[in-house]
PyMOL Python script that loads the backbone (N, CA, C, O; Angstrom):
from pymol import cmd

cmd.read_pdbstr("""\
ATOM      1  N   UNK A   1     104.512-103.176  92.602  1.00  0.00           N
ATOM      2  CA  UNK A   1     102.825-103.200  92.772  1.00  0.00           C
ATOM      3  C   UNK A   1     101.800-104.169  91.788  1.00  0.00           C
ATOM      4  O   UNK A   1     102.043-104.359  90.596  1.00  0.00           O
ATOM      5  N   UNK A   2     101.132-104.492  92.188  1.00  0.00           N
ATOM      6  CA  UNK A   2     100.438-105.265  91.481  1.00  0.00           C
ATOM      7  C   UNK A   2      99.912-104.567  90.800  1.00  0.00           C
ATOM      8  O   UNK A   2     100.205-103.375  90.717  1.00  0.00           O
ATOM      9  N   UNK A   3      98.750-105.287  89.954  1.00  0.00           N
ATOM     10  CA  UNK A   3      97.812-104.513  88.925  1.00  0.00           C
ATOM     11  C   UNK A   3      96.842-103.782  90.001  1.00  0.00           C
ATOM     12  O   UNK A   3      96.715-102.565  90.135  1.00  0.00           O
ATOM     13  N   UNK A   4      96.095-104.944  90.841  1.00  0.00           N
ATOM     14  CA  UNK A   4      95.003-104.425  91.741  1.00  0.00           C
ATOM     15  C   UNK A   4      95.045-103.702  92.833  1.00  0.00           C
ATOM     16  O   UNK A   4      94.057-103.202  93.371  1.00  0.00           O
ATOM     17  N   UNK A   5      96.928-103.552  93.455  1.00  0.00           N
ATOM     18  CA  UNK A   5      97.549-102.354  94.249  1.00  0.00           C
ATOM     19  C   UNK A   5      97.570-100.838  93.546  1.00  0.00           C
ATOM     20  O   UNK A   5      97.551 -99.743  94.108  1.00  0.00           O
ATOM     21  N   UNK A   6      97.609-101.114  92.310  1.00  0.00           N
ATOM     22  CA  UNK A   6      97.565 -99.992  91.356  1.00  0.00           C
ATOM     23  C   UNK A   6      96.298 -99.401  91.380  1.00  0.00           C
ATOM     24  O   UNK A   6      95.987 -98.317  91.875  1.00  0.00           O
ATOM     25  N   UNK A   7      95.241-100.629  90.503  1.00  0.00           N
ATOM     26  CA  UNK A   7      94.184 -99.941  90.682  1.00  0.00           C
ATOM     27  C   UNK A   7      93.569 -99.616  92.240  1.00  0.00           C
ATOM     28  O   UNK A   7      92.626 -98.827  92.197  1.00  0.00           O
ATOM     29  N   UNK A   8      93.852 -99.976  93.298  1.00  0.00           N
ATOM     30  CA  UNK A   8      93.704 -99.554  94.559  1.00  0.00           C
ATOM     31  C   UNK A   8      93.829 -97.976  95.214  1.00  0.00           C
ATOM     32  O   UNK A   8      93.237 -97.255  96.018  1.00  0.00           O
ATOM     33  N   UNK A   9      95.304 -97.943  94.084  1.00  0.00           N
ATOM     34  CA  UNK A   9      95.638 -96.747  94.112  1.00  0.00           C
ATOM     35  C   UNK A   9      94.955 -95.907  93.634  1.00  0.00           C
ATOM     36  O   UNK A   9      94.306 -95.109  94.311  1.00  0.00           O
ATOM     37  N   UNK A  10      94.979 -95.939  92.296  1.00  0.00           N
ATOM     38  CA  UNK A  10      94.082 -94.626  91.368  1.00  0.00           C
ATOM     39  C   UNK A  10      92.757 -94.646  91.626  1.00  0.00           C
ATOM     40  O   UNK A  10      92.139 -93.690  91.159  1.00  0.00           O
ATOM     41  N   UNK A  11      91.920 -95.721  92.435  1.00  0.00           N
ATOM     42  CA  UNK A  11      90.493 -95.490  93.215  1.00  0.00           C
ATOM     43  C   UNK A  11      90.863 -94.546  94.591  1.00  0.00           C
ATOM     44  O   UNK A  11      90.002 -93.681  94.750  1.00  0.00           O
ATOM     45  N   UNK A  12      91.720 -94.518  95.410  1.00  0.00           N
ATOM     46  CA  UNK A  12      92.145 -93.680  96.488  1.00  0.00           C
ATOM     47  C   UNK A  12      92.105 -91.895  96.178  1.00  0.00           C
ATOM     48  O   UNK A  12      91.593 -90.942  96.765  1.00  0.00           O
ATOM     49  N   UNK A  13      92.901 -92.054  94.986  1.00  0.00           N
ATOM     50  CA  UNK A  13      92.828 -90.806  94.168  1.00  0.00           C
ATOM     51  C   UNK A  13      91.732 -90.170  94.085  1.00  0.00           C
ATOM     52  O   UNK A  13      91.355 -89.068  94.483  1.00  0.00           O
ATOM     53  N   UNK A  14      91.035 -91.428  93.229  1.00  0.00           N
ATOM     54  CA  UNK A  14      89.596 -90.964  92.453  1.00  0.00           C
ATOM     55  C   UNK A  14      88.790 -90.296  93.696  1.00  0.00           C
ATOM     56  O   UNK A  14      88.168 -89.251  93.504  1.00  0.00           O
ATOM     57  N   UNK A  15      88.809 -90.873  94.888  1.00  0.00           N
ATOM     58  CA  UNK A  15      88.295 -90.464  96.242  1.00  0.00           C
ATOM     59  C   UNK A  15      88.734 -89.572  96.673  1.00  0.00           C
ATOM     60  O   UNK A  15      87.863 -88.985  97.315  1.00  0.00           O
ATOM     61  N   UNK A  16      89.953 -88.911  96.716  1.00  0.00           N
ATOM     62  CA  UNK A  16      90.744 -87.367  96.875  1.00  0.00           C
ATOM     63  C   UNK A  16      90.080 -86.662  96.503  1.00  0.00           C
ATOM     64  O   UNK A  16      89.463 -85.808  97.140  1.00  0.00           O
ATOM     65  N   UNK A  17      90.059 -87.037  94.520  1.00  0.00           N
ATOM     66  CA  UNK A  17      89.695 -86.367  94.267  1.00  0.00           C
ATOM     67  C   UNK A  17      88.170 -85.642  94.128  1.00  0.00           C
ATOM     68  O   UNK A  17      87.943 -84.487  93.769  1.00  0.00           O
ATOM     69  N   UNK A  18      87.368 -86.498  94.455  1.00  0.00           N
ATOM     70  CA  UNK A  18      85.939 -86.389  94.996  1.00  0.00           C
ATOM     71  C   UNK A  18      85.356 -85.604  95.770  1.00  0.00           C
ATOM     72  O   UNK A  18      84.373 -84.934  95.451  1.00  0.00           O
ATOM     73  N   UNK A  19      85.970 -85.601  97.011  1.00  0.00           N
ATOM     74  CA  UNK A  19      86.414 -84.981  98.187  1.00  0.00           C
ATOM     75  C   UNK A  19      86.951 -83.420  97.857  1.00  0.00           C
ATOM     76  O   UNK A  19      86.329 -82.470  98.332  1.00  0.00           O
ATOM     77  N   UNK A  20      87.790 -83.269  97.264  1.00  0.00           N
ATOM     78  CA  UNK A  20      87.860 -81.973  96.849  1.00  0.00           C
ATOM     79  C   UNK A  20      87.229 -81.432  95.607  1.00  0.00           C
ATOM     80  O   UNK A  20      87.405 -80.235  95.837  1.00  0.00           O
ATOM     81  N   UNK A  21      86.667 -81.466  94.542  1.00  0.00           N
ATOM     82  CA  UNK A  21      86.068 -81.191  93.343  1.00  0.00           C
ATOM     83  C   UNK A  21      84.799 -81.488  93.276  1.00  0.00           C
ATOM     84  O   UNK A  21      84.143 -80.973  92.371  1.00  0.00           O
ATOM     85  N   UNK A  22      84.231 -82.284  94.112  1.00  0.00           N
ATOM     86  CA  UNK A  22      82.564 -83.195  93.821  1.00  0.00           C
ATOM     87  C   UNK A  22      82.578 -83.734  93.256  1.00  0.00           C
ATOM     88  O   UNK A  22      83.641 -84.077  92.739  1.00  0.00           O
ATOM     89  N   UNK A  23      81.188 -84.333  92.836  1.00  0.00           N
ATOM     90  CA  UNK A  23      80.664 -85.668  91.738  1.00  0.00           C
ATOM     91  C   UNK A  23      81.690 -85.712  91.027  1.00  0.00           C
ATOM     92  O   UNK A  23      82.586 -84.897  91.250  1.00  0.00           O
ATOM     93  N   UNK A  24      81.809 -86.552  90.117  1.00  0.00           N
ATOM     94  CA  UNK A  24      82.660 -86.560  88.674  1.00  0.00           C
ATOM     95  C   UNK A  24      81.723 -86.219  87.714  1.00  0.00           C
ATOM     96  O   UNK A  24      82.117 -85.436  86.850  1.00  0.00           O
ATOM     97  N   UNK A  25      80.712 -86.567  87.656  1.00  0.00           N
ATOM     98  CA  UNK A  25      79.434 -86.680  87.113  1.00  0.00           C
ATOM     99  C   UNK A  25      78.893 -84.960  87.034  1.00  0.00           C
ATOM    100  O   UNK A  25      78.576 -84.505  85.935  1.00  0.00           O
ATOM    101  N   UNK A  26      78.839 -84.265  88.026  1.00  0.00           N
ATOM    102  CA  UNK A  26      79.050 -82.715  88.229  1.00  0.00           C
ATOM    103  C   UNK A  26      79.864 -81.839  87.573  1.00  0.00           C
ATOM    104  O   UNK A  26      79.535 -80.843  86.928  1.00  0.00           O
ATOM    105  N   UNK A  27      81.206 -82.387  87.834  1.00  0.00           N
ATOM    106  CA  UNK A  27      82.705 -81.715  87.550  1.00  0.00           C
ATOM    107  C   UNK A  27      82.368 -82.109  85.975  1.00  0.00           C
ATOM    108  O   UNK A  27      81.628 -81.243  85.510  1.00  0.00           O
ATOM    109  N   UNK A  28      82.629 -82.983  85.158  1.00  0.00           N
ATOM    110  CA  UNK A  28      82.961 -83.614  83.811  1.00  0.00           C
ATOM    111  C   UNK A  28      81.775 -82.755  82.980  1.00  0.00           C
ATOM    112  O   UNK A  28      81.951 -82.259  81.867  1.00  0.00           O
ATOM    113  N   UNK A  29      80.279 -82.674  83.915  1.00  0.00           N
ATOM    114  CA  UNK A  29      79.509 -81.546  83.124  1.00  0.00           C
ATOM    115  C   UNK A  29      79.570 -80.593  82.916  1.00  0.00           C
ATOM    116  O   UNK A  29      79.124 -80.201  81.838  1.00  0.00           O
ATOM    117  N   UNK A  30      80.305 -79.456  84.064  1.00  0.00           N
ATOM    118  CA  UNK A  30      80.337 -78.692  84.263  1.00  0.00           C
ATOM    119  C   UNK A  30      81.648 -78.178  83.288  1.00  0.00           C
ATOM    120  O   UNK A  30      81.904 -76.986  83.113  1.00  0.00           O
ATOM    121  N   UNK A  31      82.481 -79.377  82.647  1.00  0.00           N
ATOM    122  CA  UNK A  31      83.569 -78.840  81.838  1.00  0.00           C
ATOM    123  C   UNK A  31      83.344 -78.794  80.251  1.00  0.00           C
ATOM    124  O   UNK A  31      83.815 -78.013  79.425  1.00  0.00           O
ATOM    125  N   UNK A  32      82.298 -80.102  80.059  1.00  0.00           N
ATOM    126  CA  UNK A  32      81.863 -79.985  78.833  1.00  0.00           C
ATOM    127  C   UNK A  32      81.157 -78.460  78.755  1.00  0.00           C
ATOM    128  O   UNK A  32      81.753 -77.682  78.010  1.00  0.00           O
ATOM    129  N   UNK A  33      80.323 -78.095  79.225  1.00  0.00           N
ATOM    130  CA  UNK A  33      79.424 -77.465  78.920  1.00  0.00           C
ATOM    131  C   UNK A  33      80.397 -75.807  78.860  1.00  0.00           C
ATOM    132  O   UNK A  33      80.003 -74.761  78.345  1.00  0.00           O
ATOM    133  N   UNK A  34      81.798 -76.071  79.606  1.00  0.00           N
ATOM    134  CA  UNK A  34      82.780 -74.939  79.037  1.00  0.00           C
ATOM    135  C   UNK A  34      83.365 -74.742  78.112  1.00  0.00           C
ATOM    136  O   UNK A  34      83.557 -73.694  77.495  1.00  0.00           O
ATOM    137  N   UNK A  35      83.858 -76.238  77.860  1.00  0.00           N
ATOM    138  CA  UNK A  35      84.600 -76.970  76.642  1.00  0.00           C
ATOM    139  C   UNK A  35      83.839 -76.216  75.534  1.00  0.00           C
ATOM    140  O   UNK A  35      84.463 -75.459  74.789  1.00  0.00           O
ATOM    141  N   UNK A  36      82.442 -76.407  75.395  1.00  0.00           N
ATOM    142  CA  UNK A  36      81.732 -76.553  74.636  1.00  0.00           C
ATOM    143  C   UNK A  36      81.171 -75.092  74.255  1.00  0.00           C
ATOM    144  O   UNK A  36      80.657 -74.920  73.150  1.00  0.00           O
ATOM    145  N   UNK A  37      81.289 -73.931  75.286  1.00  0.00           N
ATOM    146  CA  UNK A  37      81.420 -72.990  74.908  1.00  0.00           C
ATOM    147  C   UNK A  37      82.598 -72.461  73.687  1.00  0.00           C
ATOM    148  O   UNK A  37      82.420 -72.215  72.494  1.00  0.00           O
ATOM    149  N   UNK A  38      84.069 -72.394  74.676  1.00  0.00           N
ATOM    150  CA  UNK A  38      85.381 -72.107  73.731  1.00  0.00           C
ATOM    151  C   UNK A  38      84.738 -72.506  72.175  1.00  0.00           C
ATOM    152  O   UNK A  38      84.384 -71.857  71.191  1.00  0.00           O
ATOM    153  N   UNK A  39      84.800 -73.920  72.541  1.00  0.00           N
ATOM    154  CA  UNK A  39      84.825 -74.632  71.244  1.00  0.00           C
ATOM    155  C   UNK A  39      83.816 -74.355  70.081  1.00  0.00           C
ATOM    156  O   UNK A  39      84.169 -74.089  68.932  1.00  0.00           O
ATOM    157  N   UNK A  40      82.372 -74.456  70.559  1.00  0.00           N
ATOM    158  CA  UNK A  40      81.484 -73.474  69.193  1.00  0.00           C
ATOM    159  C   UNK A  40      81.048 -74.896  69.039  1.00  0.00           C
ATOM    160  O   UNK A  40      80.593 -75.160  67.926  1.00  0.00           O
ATOM    161  N   UNK A  41      81.092 -76.062  70.078  1.00  0.00           N
ATOM    162  CA  UNK A  41      80.357 -77.327  69.307  1.00  0.00           C
ATOM    163  C   UNK A  41      80.187 -77.990  70.312  1.00  0.00           C
ATOM    164  O   UNK A  41      81.188 -77.993  71.029  1.00  0.00           O
ATOM    165  N   UNK A  42      78.982 -78.817  70.860  1.00  0.00           N
ATOM    166  CA  UNK A  42      78.437 -79.500  71.660  1.00  0.00           C
ATOM    167  C   UNK A  42      79.508 -80.705  72.261  1.00  0.00           C
ATOM    168  O   UNK A  42      79.615 -81.776  71.665  1.00  0.00           O
ATOM    169  N   UNK A  43      80.176 -80.448  73.332  1.00  0.00           N
ATOM    170  CA  UNK A  43      81.138 -81.220  73.868  1.00  0.00           C
ATOM    171  C   UNK A  43      80.436 -82.241  75.072  1.00  0.00           C
ATOM    172  O   UNK A  43      80.129 -81.595  76.075  1.00  0.00           O
ATOM    173  N   UNK A  44      80.230 -83.222  75.130  1.00  0.00           N
ATOM    174  CA  UNK A  44      79.720 -83.913  76.591  1.00  0.00           C
ATOM    175  C   UNK A  44      81.010 -84.503  77.224  1.00  0.00           C
ATOM    176  O   UNK A  44      82.163 -84.602  76.804  1.00  0.00           O
ATOM    177  N   UNK A  45      80.189 -84.983  78.796  1.00  0.00           N
ATOM    178  CA  UNK A  45      81.251 -84.969  79.735  1.00  0.00           C
ATOM    179  C   UNK A  45      81.975 -86.180  78.912  1.00  0.00           C
ATOM    180  O   UNK A  45      83.190 -85.983  78.915  1.00  0.00           O
ATOM    181  N   UNK A  46      81.667 -87.200  78.309  1.00  0.00           N
ATOM    182  CA  UNK A  46      82.370 -88.380  77.948  1.00  0.00           C
ATOM    183  C   UNK A  46      83.028 -88.399  76.961  1.00  0.00           C
ATOM    184  O   UNK A  46      83.691 -89.426  76.814  1.00  0.00           O
ATOM    185  N   UNK A  47      83.132 -87.464  76.019  1.00  0.00           N
ATOM    186  CA  UNK A  47      84.689 -86.664  75.473  1.00  0.00           C
ATOM    187  C   UNK A  47      85.092 -85.953  76.381  1.00  0.00           C
ATOM    188  O   UNK A  47      86.320 -86.041  76.351  1.00  0.00           O
ATOM    189  N   UNK A  48      84.745 -85.206  77.285  1.00  0.00           N
ATOM    190  CA  UNK A  48      86.111 -84.520  77.931  1.00  0.00           C
ATOM    191  C   UNK A  48      86.987 -85.540  78.655  1.00  0.00           C
ATOM    192  O   UNK A  48      88.128 -85.239  79.005  1.00  0.00           O
ATOM    193  N   UNK A  49      86.598 -86.431  78.823  1.00  0.00           N
ATOM    194  CA  UNK A  49      87.350 -87.681  79.610  1.00  0.00           C
ATOM    195  C   UNK A  49      88.057 -88.130  78.482  1.00  0.00           C
ATOM    196  O   UNK A  49      89.274 -87.950  78.447  1.00  0.00           O
ATOM    197  N   UNK A  50      87.352 -88.809  77.355  1.00  0.00           N
ATOM    198  CA  UNK A  50      88.136 -89.528  76.749  1.00  0.00           C
ATOM    199  C   UNK A  50      89.219 -88.329  76.168  1.00  0.00           C
ATOM    200  O   UNK A  50      90.361 -88.745  75.978  1.00  0.00           O
ATOM    201  N   UNK A  51      88.954 -86.796  75.851  1.00  0.00           N
ATOM    202  CA  UNK A  51      90.134 -85.776  75.783  1.00  0.00           C
ATOM    203  C   UNK A  51      91.342 -85.853  76.613  1.00  0.00           C
ATOM    204  O   UNK A  51      92.495 -85.839  76.183  1.00  0.00           O
ATOM    205  N   UNK A  52      90.943 -85.944  77.956  1.00  0.00           N
ATOM    206  CA  UNK A  52      91.830 -86.308  78.920  1.00  0.00           C
ATOM    207  C   UNK A  52      92.606 -87.509  79.326  1.00  0.00           C
ATOM    208  O   UNK A  52      93.636 -87.497  80.000  1.00  0.00           O
ATOM    209  N   UNK A  53      91.925 -88.662  78.784  1.00  0.00           N
ATOM    210  CA  UNK A  53      92.843 -89.582  78.850  1.00  0.00           C
ATOM    211  C   UNK A  53      93.991 -89.389  77.221  1.00  0.00           C
ATOM    212  O   UNK A  53      95.138 -88.944  77.158  1.00  0.00           O
ATOM    213  N   UNK A  54      93.610 -89.616  76.747  1.00  0.00           N
ATOM    214  CA  UNK A  54      94.131 -88.942  75.061  1.00  0.00           C
ATOM    215  C   UNK A  54      95.853 -88.046  75.745  1.00  0.00           C
ATOM    216  O   UNK A  54      97.043 -88.173  75.458  1.00  0.00           O
ATOM    217  N   UNK A  55      95.229 -87.359  76.529  1.00  0.00           N
ATOM    218  CA  UNK A  55      96.225 -85.549  77.069  1.00  0.00           C
ATOM    219  C   UNK A  55      97.492 -86.776  77.596  1.00  0.00           C
ATOM    220  O   UNK A  55      98.638 -86.839  77.150  1.00  0.00           O
ATOM    221  N   UNK A  56      97.008 -87.484  78.434  1.00  0.00           N
ATOM    222  CA  UNK A  56      97.675 -88.523  79.489  1.00  0.00           C
ATOM    223  C   UNK A  56      98.339 -89.066  78.574  1.00  0.00           C
ATOM    224  O   UNK A  56      99.477 -88.613  78.697  1.00  0.00           O
ATOM    225  N   UNK A  57      98.300 -90.074  77.356  1.00  0.00           N
ATOM    226  CA  UNK A  57      98.555 -90.848  77.033  1.00  0.00           C
ATOM    227  C   UNK A  57      99.841 -90.042  75.834  1.00  0.00           C
ATOM    228  O   UNK A  57     100.546 -90.894  75.294  1.00  0.00           O
ATOM    229  N   UNK A  58     100.063 -89.025  75.549  1.00  0.00           N
ATOM    230  CA  UNK A  58     100.567 -88.375  74.745  1.00  0.00           C
ATOM    231  C   UNK A  58     101.286 -87.719  75.217  1.00  0.00           C
ATOM    232  O   UNK A  58     101.956 -86.991  74.485  1.00  0.00           O
ATOM    233  N   UNK A  59     101.510 -87.670  76.913  1.00  0.00           N
ATOM    234  CA  UNK A  59     102.486 -87.441  77.881  1.00  0.00           C
ATOM    235  C   UNK A  59     103.369 -89.040  78.116  1.00  0.00           C
ATOM    236  O   UNK A  59     104.574 -89.268  78.226  1.00  0.00           O
ATOM    237  N   UNK A  60     102.672 -89.575  78.123  1.00  0.00           N
ATOM    238  CA  UNK A  60     103.283 -91.246  77.769  1.00  0.00           C
ATOM    239  C   UNK A  60     104.055 -91.436  76.999  1.00  0.00           C
ATOM    240  O   UNK A  60     105.025 -92.125  77.316  1.00  0.00           O
ATOM    241  N   UNK A  61     103.930 -90.829  75.485  1.00  0.00           N
ATOM    242  CA  UNK A  61     105.072 -90.682  74.545  1.00  0.00           C
ATOM    243  C   UNK A  61     106.359 -90.373  75.072  1.00  0.00           C
ATOM    244  O   UNK A  61     107.437 -90.955  74.951  1.00  0.00           O
ATOM    245  N   UNK A  62     106.011 -89.291  75.711  1.00  0.00           N
ATOM    246  CA  UNK A  62     107.409 -88.981  76.482  1.00  0.00           C
ATOM    247  C   UNK A  62     107.665 -89.487  77.175  1.00  0.00           C
ATOM    248  O   UNK A  62     108.819 -89.858  76.964  1.00  0.00           O
ATOM    249  N   UNK A  63     107.208 -89.943  78.313  1.00  0.00           N
ATOM    250  CA  UNK A  63     107.911 -90.305  79.207  1.00  0.00           C
ATOM    251  C   UNK A  63     107.039 -91.843  80.004  1.00  0.00           C
ATOM    252  O   UNK A  63     106.390 -91.932  81.046  1.00  0.00           O
ATOM    253  N   UNK A  64     107.398 -92.848  78.979  1.00  0.00           N
ATOM    254  CA  UNK A  64     106.264 -94.631  79.574  1.00  0.00           C
ATOM    255  C   UNK A  64     105.968 -94.601  80.410  1.00  0.00           C
ATOM    256  O   UNK A  64     104.819 -94.906  80.729  1.00  0.00           O
ATOM    257  N   UNK A  65     107.220 -94.059  81.521  1.00  0.00           N
ATOM    258  CA  UNK A  65     106.953 -95.031  82.912  1.00  0.00           C
ATOM    259  C   UNK A  65     106.531 -93.629  84.094  1.00  0.00           C
ATOM    260  O   UNK A  65     106.599 -93.510  85.318  1.00  0.00           O
ATOM    261  N   UNK A  66     106.226 -93.011  83.318  1.00  0.00           N
ATOM    262  CA  UNK A  66     105.578 -91.567  84.202  1.00  0.00           C
ATOM    263  C   UNK A  66     104.352 -92.475  85.030  1.00  0.00           C
ATOM    264  O   UNK A  66     103.656 -93.151  84.272  1.00  0.00           O
ATOM    265  N   UNK A  67     104.080 -92.545  86.222  1.00  0.00           N
ATOM    266  CA  UNK A  67     103.506 -93.279  86.761  1.00  0.00           C
ATOM    267  C   UNK A  67     102.032 -91.929  87.171  1.00  0.00           C
ATOM    268  O   UNK A  67     100.815 -92.113  87.187  1.00  0.00           O
ATOM    269  N   UNK A  68     102.616 -91.005  87.369  1.00  0.00           N
ATOM    270  CA  UNK A  68     101.562 -90.121  87.922  1.00  0.00           C
ATOM    271  C   UNK A  68     100.287 -89.913  86.201  1.00  0.00           C
ATOM    272  O   UNK A  68      99.193 -89.349  86.183  1.00  0.00           O
ATOM    273  N   UNK A  69     100.950 -90.542  85.125  1.00  0.00           N
ATOM    274  CA  UNK A  69      99.939 -90.389  83.777  1.00  0.00           C
ATOM    275  C   UNK A  69      99.606 -91.464  83.643  1.00  0.00           C
ATOM    276  O   UNK A  69      98.914 -91.461  82.624  1.00  0.00           O
ATOM    277  N   UNK A  70      99.655 -92.460  84.047  1.00  0.00           N
ATOM    278  CA  UNK A  70      99.056 -93.658  84.296  1.00  0.00           C
ATOM    279  C   UNK A  70      98.013 -94.081  84.959  1.00  0.00           C
ATOM    280  O   UNK A  70      97.057 -94.782  84.629  1.00  0.00           O
ATOM    281  N   UNK A  71      98.496 -93.257  86.534  1.00  0.00           N
ATOM    282  CA  UNK A  71      97.533 -93.743  87.630  1.00  0.00           C
ATOM    283  C   UNK A  71      96.008 -92.548  87.079  1.00  0.00           C
ATOM    284  O   UNK A  71      94.893 -92.819  87.526  1.00  0.00           O
ATOM    285  N   UNK A  72      96.153 -91.531  86.292  1.00  0.00           N
ATOM    286  CA  UNK A  72      95.413 -90.660  86.168  1.00  0.00           C
ATOM    287  C   UNK A  72      94.555 -90.932  85.005  1.00  0.00           C
ATOM    288  O   UNK A  72      93.568 -90.205  84.889  1.00  0.00           O
ATOM    289  N   UNK A  73      94.754 -91.858  84.111  1.00  0.00           N
ATOM    290  CA  UNK A  73      94.217 -92.571  82.905  1.00  0.00           C
ATOM    291  C   UNK A  73      93.441 -93.819  83.360  1.00  0.00           C
ATOM    292  O   UNK A  73      92.357 -94.108  82.855  1.00  0.00           O
ATOM    293  N   UNK A  74      94.175 -94.749  84.584  1.00  0.00           N
ATOM    294  CA  UNK A  74      93.025 -95.578  85.272  1.00  0.00           C
ATOM    295  C   UNK A  74      91.981 -94.583  86.239  1.00  0.00           C
ATOM    296  O   UNK A  74      90.985 -95.181  86.648  1.00  0.00           O
ATOM    297  N   UNK A  75      92.112 -93.047  86.670  1.00  0.00           N
ATOM    298  CA  UNK A  75      91.103 -92.964  87.135  1.00  0.00           C
ATOM    299  C   UNK A  75      89.943 -92.205  86.381  1.00  0.00           C
ATOM    300  O   UNK A  75      88.770 -92.229  86.755  1.00  0.00           O
ATOM    301  N   UNK A  76      90.448 -91.475  85.188  1.00  0.00           N
ATOM    302  CA  UNK A  76      89.430 -90.860  84.009  1.00  0.00           C
ATOM    303  C   UNK A  76      89.133 -92.145  83.436  1.00  0.00           C
ATOM    304  O   UNK A  76      88.587 -91.748  82.406  1.00  0.00           O
ATOM    305  N   UNK A  77      89.097 -93.466  83.356  1.00  0.00           N
ATOM    306  CA  UNK A  77      88.392 -94.249  82.806  1.00  0.00           C
ATOM    307  C   UNK A  77      87.769 -94.714  84.055  1.00  0.00           C
ATOM    308  O   UNK A  77      86.660 -95.220  83.882  1.00  0.00           O
ATOM    309  N   UNK A  78      88.071 -94.686  84.920  1.00  0.00           N
ATOM    310  CA  UNK A  78      86.844 -95.216  86.091  1.00  0.00           C
ATOM    311  C   UNK A  78      85.514 -94.062  86.433  1.00  0.00           C
ATOM    312  O   UNK A  78      84.398 -94.228  86.926  1.00  0.00           O
ATOM    313  N   UNK A  79      86.165 -92.966  85.965  1.00  0.00           N
ATOM    314  CA  UNK A  79      85.351 -91.551  85.887  1.00  0.00           C
ATOM    315  C   UNK A  79      84.448 -91.826  84.928  1.00  0.00           C
ATOM    316  O   UNK A  79      83.250 -91.744  85.198  1.00  0.00           O
ATOM    317  N   UNK A  80      84.838 -92.159  83.786  1.00  0.00           N
ATOM    318  CA  UNK A  80      84.260 -92.491  82.538  1.00  0.00           C
ATOM    319  C   UNK A  80      82.951 -93.267  82.627  1.00  0.00           C
ATOM    320  O   UNK A  80      81.864 -92.853  82.225  1.00  0.00           O
ATOM    321  N   UNK A  81      83.214 -94.554  83.257  1.00  0.00           N
ATOM    322  CA  UNK A  81      82.192 -95.297  83.634  1.00  0.00           C
ATOM    323  C   UNK A  81      80.928 -94.852  84.363  1.00  0.00           C
ATOM    324  O   UNK A  81      79.752 -95.141  84.142  1.00  0.00           O
ATOM    325  N   UNK A  82      81.412 -94.169  85.176  1.00  0.00           N
ATOM    326  CA  UNK A  82      80.772 -93.666  85.939  1.00  0.00           C
ATOM    327  C   UNK A  82      79.810 -92.779  86.148  1.00  0.00           C
ATOM    328  O   UNK A  82      78.974 -92.566  87.026  1.00  0.00           O
ATOM    329  N   UNK A  83      80.156 -92.261  85.027  1.00  0.00           N
ATOM    330  CA  UNK A  83      79.458 -90.629  84.032  1.00  0.00           C
ATOM    331  C   UNK A  83      78.576 -91.193  82.883  1.00  0.00           C
ATOM    332  O   UNK A  83      77.532 -90.670  82.494  1.00  0.00           O
ATOM    333  N   UNK A  84      79.278 -92.617  82.266  1.00  0.00           N
ATOM    334  CA  UNK A  84      78.155 -93.452  80.999  1.00  0.00           C
ATOM    335  C   UNK A  84      77.256 -94.480  81.894  1.00  0.00           C
ATOM    336  O   UNK A  84      76.459 -94.987  81.104  1.00  0.00           O
ATOM    337  N   UNK A  85      77.096 -94.871  82.869  1.00  0.00           N
ATOM    338  CA  UNK A  85      76.185 -95.197  83.864  1.00  0.00           C
ATOM    339  C   UNK A  85      75.298 -94.284  84.194  1.00  0.00           C
ATOM    340  O   UNK A  85      74.091 -94.488  84.067  1.00  0.00           O
ATOM    341  N   UNK A  86      75.770 -93.233  84.629  1.00  0.00           N
ATOM    342  CA  UNK A  86      74.975 -92.342  85.129  1.00  0.00           C
ATOM    343  C   UNK A  86      73.852 -91.917  84.183  1.00  0.00           C
ATOM    344  O   UNK A  86      72.806 -91.386  84.557  1.00  0.00           O
ATOM    345  N   UNK A  87      74.141 -92.175  83.055  1.00  0.00           N
ATOM    346  CA  UNK A  87      73.572 -91.096  81.896  1.00  0.00           C
ATOM    347  C   UNK A  87      72.551 -92.157  81.657  1.00  0.00           C
ATOM    348  O   UNK A  87      71.623 -91.659  81.018  1.00  0.00           O
ATOM    349  N   UNK A  88      72.398 -93.108  81.849  1.00  0.00           N
ATOM    350  CA  UNK A  88      71.621 -94.722  81.637  1.00  0.00           C
ATOM    351  C   UNK A  88      70.286 -94.037  81.676  1.00  0.00           C
ATOM    352  O   UNK A  88      69.251 -94.695  81.568  1.00  0.00           O
TER     353      UNK A  88
END
""", "prot")
cmd.dss("prot")
cmd.show_as("cartoon", "prot")
cmd.util.cbc("prot")
cmd.orient("prot")
């Protein structure tokens, strides 16, 4: 699989998730509010995504070839860009 094919695969997954859970901006804003309540500190949607990317990186330490984790990182990175651009 080429890098372009892999990114198309990740994009298709993001599209499916958007249909299931709604817009990334809305979902990660909701998560940020919830995490802020749990942690007692202000958490931003971008911080949520960075933490989720870090979770996937930690999992890759145990299995560097786990394609699902690599795909999720690409998807979260795309959603992070989307959320940051929406905040401008």
